[in-house]
C-alpha positions as a printed NumPy array, in Angstrom:
array([[ -8.984, -17.474,  40.682],
       [-10.498, -20.916,  40.421],
       [ -9.104, -23.676,  38.317],
       [-11.578, -23.011,  35.328],
       [-10.23 , -19.585,  35.104],
       [ -6.781, -20.35 ,  35.248],
       [ -7.099, -23.049,  32.303],
       [ -8.994, -20.434,  30.208],
       [ -6.149, -17.731,  30.679],
       [ -3.493, -20.417,  29.865],
       [ -5.601, -21.413,  26.843],
       [ -6.208, -17.824,  25.716],
       [ -2.427, -16.826,  26.181],
       [ -1.173, -19.756,  24.11 ],
       [ -3.801, -18.741,  21.513],
       [ -2.636, -15.246,  21.587],
       [  1.27 , -16.168,  21.468],
       [  0.652, -18.806,  18.794],
       [ -1.595, -16.866,  16.302],
       [  0.298, -13.698,  16.722],
       [  3.457, -15.316,  16.083],
       [  2.143, -16.779,  13.043],
       [  1.083, -13.097,  11.845],
       [  4.572, -11.718,  12.686],
       [  6.528, -14.378,  10.942],
       [  4.023, -14.065,   7.866],
       [  4.176, -10.351,   7.569],
       [  7.279,  -8.883,   9.074],
       [ 10.165, -11.599,   9.497],
       [ 12.872, -11.474,   6.702],
       [ 13.818, -15.016,   6.086],
       [ 16.268, -16.576,   3.565],
       [ 14.488, -18.37 ,   0.95 ],
       [ 16.009, -19.867,  -2.148],
       [ 19.233, -17.793,  -1.357],
       [ 17.595, -14.585,  -0.917],
       [ 15.891, -12.467,   2.034],
       [ 12.423, -12.038,   1.555],
       [  9.153, -12.186,   3.875],
       [  7.134, -15.108,   3.787],
       [  3.823, -13.213,   2.48 ],
       [  5.859, -12.284,  -0.616],
       [  7.341, -15.528,  -0.965],
       [  3.954, -17.091,  -0.89 ],
       [  2.276, -14.817,  -3.174],
       [  5.118, -15.208,  -5.634],
       [  4.528, -19.377,  -5.364],
       [  0.942, -18.751,  -5.87 ],
       [  1.194, -16.617,  -8.68 ],
       [  3.421, -18.986, -10.365],
       [  1.155, -22.064,  -9.66 ],
       [ -1.864, -20.318, -11.052],
       [ -0.355, -18.354, -13.908],
       [ -2.089, -20.349, -16.464],
       [ -5.539, -19.768, -14.953],
       [ -5.022, -16.447, -13.577],
       [ -6.159, -14.365, -16.564],
       [ -9.171, -16.117, -17.491],
       [-10.37 , -16.71 , -13.904],
       [-10.133, -12.788, -13.513],
       [-11.689, -11.961, -16.833],
       [-14.852, -14.328, -16.009],
       [-14.668, -12.693, -12.23 ],
       [-14.684,  -9.191, -13.274],
       [-17.403,  -9.536, -15.762],
       [-19.556, -11.232, -13.269],
       [-18.811,  -8.608, -10.809],
       [-19.726,  -5.66 , -13.15 ],
       [-22.824,  -7.332, -14.174],
       [-23.962,  -8.005, -10.765],
       [-22.942,  -4.561,  -9.495],
       [-24.845,  -3.237, -12.175],
       [-28.077,  -5.317, -11.404],
       [-28.155,  -4.621,  -7.717],
       [-27.184,  -1.096,  -8.177],
       [-30.573,  -0.095, -10.582],
       [-32.819,  -2.943,  -9.133],
       [-35.234,  -1.777,  -6.997],
       [-35.643,  -5.34 ,  -5.246],
       [-34.485,  -5.693,  -1.556],
       [-30.795,  -6.45 ,  -1.406],
       [-29.181,  -9.087,   0.617],
       [-26.724,  -8.155,   2.685],
       [-23.761,  -9.906,   0.862],
       [-24.846,  -7.786,  -2.272],
       [-24.294,  -4.601,  -0.137],
       [-20.802,  -5.478,   0.627],
       [-19.626,  -6.778,  -2.797],
       [-21.958,  -5.142,  -5.374],
       [-23.159,  -1.941,  -4.343],
       [-20.576,   0.821,  -5.38 ],
       [-21.538,   4.389,  -6.133],
       [-22.204,   5.299,  -9.554],
       [-18.811,   6.689, -10.232],
       [-17.01 ,   3.49 ,  -8.772],
       [-19.181,   1.347, -10.901],
       [-18.383,   3.107, -13.991],
       [-14.686,   2.918, -13.273],
       [-15.178,  -0.679, -12.409],
       [-16.875,  -1.536, -15.485],
       [-14.127,   0.372, -17.369],
       [-11.22 ,  -1.67 , -15.707],
       [-13.143,  -4.674, -16.557],
       [-13.231,  -3.561, -20.385],
       [ -9.372,  -2.651, -20.419],
       [ -8.88 ,  -5.893, -18.916],
       [-10.645,  -7.584, -21.675],
       [ -9.079,  -5.601, -24.415],
       [ -5.733,  -6.667, -23.261],
       [ -6.543, -10.243, -22.458],
       [ -8.016, -10.55 , -25.908],
       [ -5.071,  -8.699, -27.462],
       [ -7.273,  -6.495, -29.415],
       [ -4.883,  -3.504, -30.609],
       [ -5.811,  -0.24 , -29.185],
       [ -2.451,   1.654, -28.874],
       [ -3.83 ,   4.041, -26.29 ],
       [ -5.304,   1.169, -24.061],
       [ -3.306,  -2.056, -24.846],
       [  0.   ,  -1.041, -25.835],
       [  3.16 ,  -2.446, -23.98 ],
       [  3.726,   0.638, -22.065],
       [  0.144,   0.956, -20.755],
       [ -2.246,  -1.601, -20.467],
       [  0.06 ,  -4.525, -21.03 ],
       [  2.068,  -3.617, -18.081],
       [ -1.142,  -3.552, -15.919],
       [ -2.424,  -6.762, -17.363],
       [  0.542,  -8.744, -17.331],
       [  2.922,  -7.524, -14.534],
       [  0.748,  -5.638, -11.871],
       [ -2.452,  -7.566, -11.88 ],
       [ -1.093, -11.039, -11.288],
       [  1.073,  -9.776,  -8.365],
       [ -1.862,  -7.847,  -7.059],
       [ -4.371, -10.821,  -7.197],
       [ -1.675, -13.174,  -5.386],
       [ -1.315, -10.707,  -2.58 ],
       [ -4.971,  -9.822,  -2.361],
       [ -6.011, -13.405,  -1.995],
       [ -3.242, -14.269,   0.808],
       [ -3.308, -10.88 ,   2.707],
       [ -7.236, -11.074,   3.002],
       [ -7.019, -14.411,   4.663],
       [ -3.661, -14.035,   6.487],
       [ -4.188, -10.489,   8.035],
       [ -6.321, -11.67 ,  10.74 ],
       [ -3.384, -12.992,  12.405],
       [ -2.071,  -9.528,  12.695],
       [ -5.072,  -7.863,  13.893],
       [ -7.796, -10.192,  15.543],
       [ -5.607, -12.376,  18.134],
       [ -4.479,  -9.621,  20.617],
       [ -1.182,  -8.637,  18.907],
       [ -2.445,  -4.921,  18.413],
       [ -3.598,  -4.951,  22.139],
       [ -0.156,  -5.906,  23.377],
       [  1.868,  -3.381,  21.52 ],
       [ -0.377,  -0.402,  21.964],
       [  0.914,   1.111,  24.981],
       [  4.869,   0.628,  24.618],
       [  4.928,   1.752,  20.842],
       [  2.594,   4.769,  21.56 ],
       [  5.748,   6.422,  23.138],
       [  7.257,   6.415,  19.787],
       [  4.451,   6.696,  17.292],
       [  2.147,   9.241,  19.059],
       [  4.836,  12.038,  19.488],
       [  6.451,  11.327,  16.094],
       [  3.739,  10.498,  13.59 ],
       [  0.653,  11.288,  15.805],
       [ -0.354,   7.654,  15.453],
       [ -1.447,   5.054,  18.24 ],
       [  0.806,   2.845,  19.516],
       [ -0.594,  -0.45 ,  17.602],
       [ -0.062,   1.599,  14.335],
       [  3.614,   0.176,  14.456],
       [  2.605,  -3.064,  13.053],
       [  0.716,  -1.383,  10.327],
       [  3.86 ,   0.946,   9.544],
       [  6.014,  -2.21 ,   9.778],
       [  3.835,  -4.234,   7.593],
       [  4.121,  -1.458,   4.808],
       [  7.692,  -0.867,   5.209],
       [  9.005,  -4.278,   5.554],
       [  6.453,  -6.126,   3.597],
       [  4.173,  -4.415,   0.736],
       [  2.64 ,  -0.888,   0.517],
       [ -0.779,  -2.358,  -0.599],
       [ -1.081,  -4.624,   2.111],
       [ -0.424,  -1.914,   4.534],
       [ -3.088,   0.325,   3.188],
       [ -5.505,  -2.805,   3.149],
       [ -4.892,  -2.888,   6.95 ],
       [ -5.326,   0.823,   7.424],
       [ -8.563,   0.409,   5.92 ],
       [ -9.629,  -2.641,   7.558],
       [ -8.892,  -0.954,  10.987],
       [-10.516,   2.222,  10.128],
       [-13.786,   0.254,   9.177],
       [-13.361,  -1.301,  12.728],
       [-13.296,   1.828,  14.51 ],
       [ -9.705,   1.573,  15.524],
       [ -8.184,   4.308,  13.418],
       [ -9.537,   7.801,  13.111],
       [-10.085,   9.202,   9.624],
       [ -6.625,  11.093,  10.217],
       [ -4.825,   8.046,  11.238],
       [ -5.81 ,   5.995,   8.483],
       [ -4.715,   8.467,   6.037],
       [ -1.398,   9.459,   7.501],
       [ -0.88 ,   5.597,   7.402],
       [ -1.909,   5.395,   3.87 ],
       [  0.209,   8.44 ,   2.657],
       [  3.497,   7.886,   4.712],
       [  4.069,   4.367,   5.184],
       [  2.578,   2.523,   1.737],
       [  6.364,   1.811,   0.992],
       [  7.342,  -0.772,  -1.842],
       [  9.198,  -3.958,  -0.563],
       [ 12.941,  -3.998,  -0.026],
       [ 13.233,  -6.468,  -2.964],
       [ 11.632,  -3.844,  -5.283],
       [ 13.713,  -1.333,  -4.134],
       [ 16.698,  -3.19 ,  -5.575],
       [ 14.872,  -3.897,  -8.909],
       [ 14.275,  -0.109,  -9.345],
       [ 18.046,   0.413,  -8.652],
       [ 18.982,  -2.346, -10.856],
       [ 17.055,  -0.617, -13.776],
       [ 19.295,   2.497, -13.45 ],
       [ 22.362,   0.342, -13.391],
       [ 23.479,   1.407,  -9.857],
       [ 22.819,  -1.752,  -7.736],
       [ 26.203,  -1.386,  -6.169],
       [ 25.229,   1.661,  -4.291],
       [ 22.447,  -0.414,  -2.674],
       [ 23.182,  -0.026,   0.99 ],
       [ 23.586,   3.811,   0.778],
       [ 20.513,   4.006,  -1.344],
       [ 18.222,   2.212,   1.181],
       [ 19.705,   4.12 ,   4.155],
       [ 18.625,   7.442,   2.224],
       [ 15.204,   6.064,   1.289],
       [ 14.656,   5.272,   5.178],
       [ 15.981,   8.627,   6.21 ],
       [ 13.791,  10.586,   3.65 ],
       [ 10.625,   8.321,   4.495],
       [ 10.782,   8.782,   8.266],
       [ 11.644,  12.55 ,   7.938],
       [  8.722,  13.094,   5.313],
       [  6.343,  11.1  ,   7.734],
       [  6.988,  13.491,  10.704],
       [  6.51 ,  16.635,   8.659],
       [  3.645,  15.649,   6.64 ],
       [  1.719,  14.471,   9.854],
       [  1.905,  18.121,  10.988],
       [  0.991,  20.115,   7.687],
       [ -2.231,  20.156,   5.454],
       [ -3.74 ,  18.16 ,   3.966],
       [ -3.172,  15.399,   6.39 ],
       [ -3.093,  17.377,   9.443],
       [ -6.662,  18.815,   8.494],
       [ -8.333,  15.599,   8.29 ],
       [-11.074,  15.033,  11.134],
       [ -9.926,  12.963,  13.997],
       [-13.118,  11.088,  14.144],
       [-14.307,   7.585,  13.748],
       [-17.021,   7.26 ,  10.669],
       [-17.409,   3.458,  11.041],
       [-17.856,   3.119,  14.843],
       [-16.573,   3.976,  18.339],
       [-12.777,   3.266,  18.663],
       [-12.317,   0.262,  20.74 ],
       [ -8.693,  -0.184,  21.725],
       [ -7.281,   3.412,  20.835],
       [ -6.848,   5.017,  23.965],
       [ -6.832,   1.608,  26.293],
       [ -3.238,   0.68 ,  26.126],
       [ -1.974,   4.199,  25.738],
       [ -3.797,   5.365,  28.948],
       [ -2.432,   2.171,  30.979],
       [  1.026,   2.312,  32.213],
       [  1.108,  -1.433,  33.352],
       [  2.618,  -3.763,  30.75 ],
       [  0.184,  -6.562,  32.491],
       [ -2.594,  -4.676,  31.467],
       [ -2.067,  -4.819,  27.889],
       [ -1.159,  -8.27 ,  28.135],
       [ -4.641,  -9.302,  29.673],
       [ -6.363,  -7.099,  27.013],
       [ -4.224,  -9.115,  24.156],
       [ -5.215, -12.58 ,  25.707],
       [ -8.927, -11.567,  26.249],
       [ -9.135, -10.401,  22.576],
       [ -7.6  , -13.805,  21.43 ],
       [ -9.929, -15.596,  23.735],
       [-12.988, -14.002,  22.112],
       [-11.768, -14.547,  18.463],
       [-12.341, -17.88 ,  16.719],
       [-10.223, -18.982,  14.003],
       [-13.343, -19.842,  11.583],
       [-14.754, -16.413,  11.93 ],
       [-11.736, -14.342,  11.825],
       [ -9.637, -15.963,   9.213],
       [-12.011, -18.234,   7.319],
       [-15.067, -16.213,   7.111],
       [-13.803, -12.559,   7.679],
       [-10.796, -13.231,   5.813],
       [-12.441, -14.744,   2.854],
       [-14.931, -11.873,   2.732],
       [-11.826,  -9.668,   2.692],
       [-10.168, -11.483,  -0.289],
       [-13.506, -11.486,  -2.281],
       [-13.931,  -7.929,  -1.639],
       [-10.378,  -6.934,  -2.794],
       [-10.601,  -9.126,  -6.071],
       [-14.157,  -8.206,  -6.96 ],
       [-14.093,  -4.365,  -6.129],
       [-10.66 ,  -2.899,  -5.799],
       [ -8.75 ,  -4.844,  -8.619],
       [-10.834,  -3.526, -11.695],
       [-10.605,  -0.133, -10.091],
       [ -6.83 ,  -0.335, -10.116],
       [ -6.569,  -1.494, -13.445],
       [ -8.584,   1.41 , -14.799],
       [ -6.799,   4.064, -13.047],
       [ -3.3  ,   2.727, -13.714],
       [ -4.015,   2.359, -17.188],
       [ -5.435,   5.931, -17.484],
       [ -2.446,   7.067, -15.638],
       [  0.13 ,   5.359, -17.654],
       [ -1.973,   6.536, -21.095],
       [ -1.425,  10.308, -19.751],
       [  2.137,   9.603, -19.531],
       [  2.761,   7.859, -22.652],
       [  0.441,   9.737, -25.095],
       [ -0.134,  13.244, -23.767],
       [  2.234,  16.099, -23.086],
       [  0.714,  16.64 , -19.465],
       [  3.843,  15.561, -17.633],
       [  6.297,  17.34 , -19.625],
       [  4.102,  20.569, -19.155],
       [  3.718,  19.92 , -15.122],
       [  7.231,  19.277, -15.019],
       [  8.588,  22.76 , -16.128],
       [  8.053,  24.621, -12.775],
       [ 10.348,  22.031, -11.373],
       [ 13.55 ,  22.585, -13.753],
       [ 14.516,  25.718, -11.896],
       [ 14.417,  23.902,  -8.335],
       [ 16.537,  21.113,  -9.776],
       [ 18.676,  23.564, -11.307],
       [ 19.145,  25.545,  -7.946],
       [ 19.836,  22.078,  -6.028],
       [ 22.668,  21.543,  -8.95 ],
       [ 20.984,  18.227, -10.211],
       [ 22.449,  17.484, -13.674],
       [ 20.272,  17.09 , -16.588],
       [ 17.472,  19.137, -14.897],
       [ 14.797,  19.271, -17.761],
       [ 14.851,  15.416, -18.184],
       [ 14.871,  14.696, -14.532],
       [ 11.871,  16.805, -13.867],
       [  9.87 ,  14.764, -16.168],
       [ 10.952,  11.586, -14.711],
       [ 10.182,  12.759, -11.282],
       [  6.637,  13.915, -12.064],
       [  5.967,  10.579, -13.919],
       [  6.376,   8.663, -10.835],
       [  2.674,   9.914, -10.205],
       [  1.397,   7.432, -12.749],
       [  3.595,   4.637, -11.864],
       [  6.375,   4.222,  -9.429],
       [  8.602,   2.163, -11.896],
       [  8.349,   4.759, -14.899],
       [ 10.833,   7.244, -13.551],
       [ 13.704,   4.428, -13.344],
       [ 12.516,   3.627, -16.962],
       [ 12.958,   7.038, -18.156],
       [ 16.035,   7.812, -16.356],
       [ 17.855,   4.849, -17.719],
       [ 16.855,   5.803, -21.371],
       [ 17.339,   9.785, -21.212],
       [ 19.915,  10.491, -18.244],
       [ 23.736,   9.904, -18.337],
       [ 24.667,  11.111, -14.953],
       [ 25.064,   8.377, -12.266],
       [ 24.108,  10.89 ,  -9.519],
       [ 20.959,  12.17 , -10.996],
       [ 19.79 ,   8.428, -11.684],
       [ 20.566,   7.649,  -8.191],
       [ 18.612,  10.676,  -6.977],
       [ 15.443,   9.804,  -9.132],
       [ 15.597,   5.927,  -8.061],
       [ 15.513,   7.067,  -4.57 ],
       [ 12.995,   9.556,  -4.957],
       [ 10.659,   7.426,  -7.02 ],
       [ 10.228,   4.712,  -4.283],
       [ 10.   ,   7.735,  -1.743],
       [  6.907,   9.531,  -3.46 ],
       [  4.546,   6.536,  -2.243],
       [  1.46 ,   7.706,  -4.368],
       [  1.136,   6.046,  -7.582],
       [ -2.089,   5.982,  -9.52 ],
       [ -1.232,   2.347, -10.967],
       [ -0.847,   0.906,  -7.324],
       [ -1.018,   2.659,  -3.966],
       [ -2.86 ,   5.48 ,  -5.213],
       [ -5.701,   3.147,  -6.773],
       [ -5.933,   0.963,  -3.817],
       [ -6.5  ,   3.972,  -1.733],
       [ -9.17 ,   5.694,  -4.006],
       [-10.979,   2.363,  -4.172],
       [-10.653,   1.795,  -0.209],
       [-12.804,   3.441,   2.472],
       [-10.118,   5.603,   3.572],
       [-11.455,   9.2  ,   2.76 ],
       [ -8.637,  10.44 ,   0.609],
       [ -9.63 ,  11.75 ,  -2.674],
       [ -7.807,  12.568,  -5.957],
       [ -7.175,  16.086,  -4.925],
       [ -5.672,  14.954,  -1.616],
       [ -3.329,  12.521,  -3.477],
       [ -2.145,  15.093,  -5.825],
       [ -1.193,  17.383,  -2.879],
       [  0.54 ,  14.751,  -0.973],
       [  2.395,  13.497,  -3.811],
       [  3.718,  17.159,  -4.703],
       [  4.591,  17.833,  -0.937],
       [  6.365,  14.356,  -0.565],
       [  8.079,  14.921,  -3.7  ],
       [  9.4  ,  18.397,  -2.588],
       [ 10.315,  17.319,   0.697],
       [ 12.05 ,  14.193,  -0.01 ],
       [ 13.999,  15.868,  -2.923],
       [ 15.715,  18.158,  -0.678],
       [ 16.696,  15.55 ,   1.619],
       [ 17.505,  12.745,  -0.943],
       [ 19.614,  15.332,  -3.034],
       [ 21.515,  16.523,  -0.128],
       [ 22.299,  13.028,   1.384],
       [ 23.249,  11.887,  -2.242],
       [ 25.614,  14.768,  -2.594],
       [ 27.416,  13.819,   0.293],
       [ 27.518,  10.409,  -0.578],
       [ 28.884,  10.881,  -4.198],
       [ 31.373,  13.534,  -3.071],
       [ 32.758,  11.646,   0.122],
       [ 32.644,   8.189,  -0.886],
       [ 32.918,   7.993,  -4.624]])
């Protein structure tokens, strides 16, 4: 090896180490910030939201209308479309309608026009005031910062070692461990965004991206505490979080082996996989390291972070956020103003009674309402259920169901991960049943022996 090659290899190694370490710190490392343990991306998103709180609503209002009008123009224009328009402003007709509806809903809430179905405190205002500013901040930052995790060799390095765990347990490639940790430790929406990005790049098959989105889009540790606080049981947080982790891991193992996820094709719709088997086929650690440093050497900061990262952020804000608003609002309307969830919950009551869950009728409604929004079960439980054990079970189950139309479900539906609404309904039902048995058993053991 000549001197120039040695210098290039050293430069690539340093580049790989520095940028990958930045990604790990930002997305996966809990740090004590202002007296609380949080991850850097969550802290940065919170600070961005606070600093831009006065201008976010108006900025998004203008952005959504420009996006909707331009998408409508390009969709029906017979002129040749520029490349950037194809990426940002050419959804299918159904998605264009949903994007436009989200824009209208946001506008009604912003202007405080009183339409009870859409703009009440329990429907549109929840999405407008609580969810949208948070997602906007996360989308902006994650779009720019995700390349540190995926473009500078970290996936190549961990592919071989992690495959020994991820492949037999979850039927996922080794490098998906980064995706799983990003979702579990960080935020579920970020994990879905990362899975969609890797699917588009040909690193995940359809089945693998679906498995990630449906099994590892967990809420952050901080928000699990918020849920437990809502039902006035935060003193039990340690046991609560241990039970959530056991239920989540068990559920991911089971769902990977049964329909509908097991029936998703193991094909690559956006291109041939580039590192799917490379790390797993190699038994030599240095081969993975060489792949990692080579990847880092072939990636420039400008292209990966500034250009691709900027495009990622724009795509999320322009295309995904209005869709989340529409689906989230309609889901909350279904809970608040229709008897749908009350009807659907009736078959669940005998099962809850069989499991000796107190106040089974009220608990059943709380459990199914989680499909609309993750926080609704905790709100309903705090208002209608007196049993500490039942409130504890509902709080644990609500953050284990994972598929919420107001957030993760809407992000999945608006991404290029081929999971449709019927898939999400089935996954939600299966996750609910599997986690219900596990969480109920562990909760009863905890309450019997330790309280």
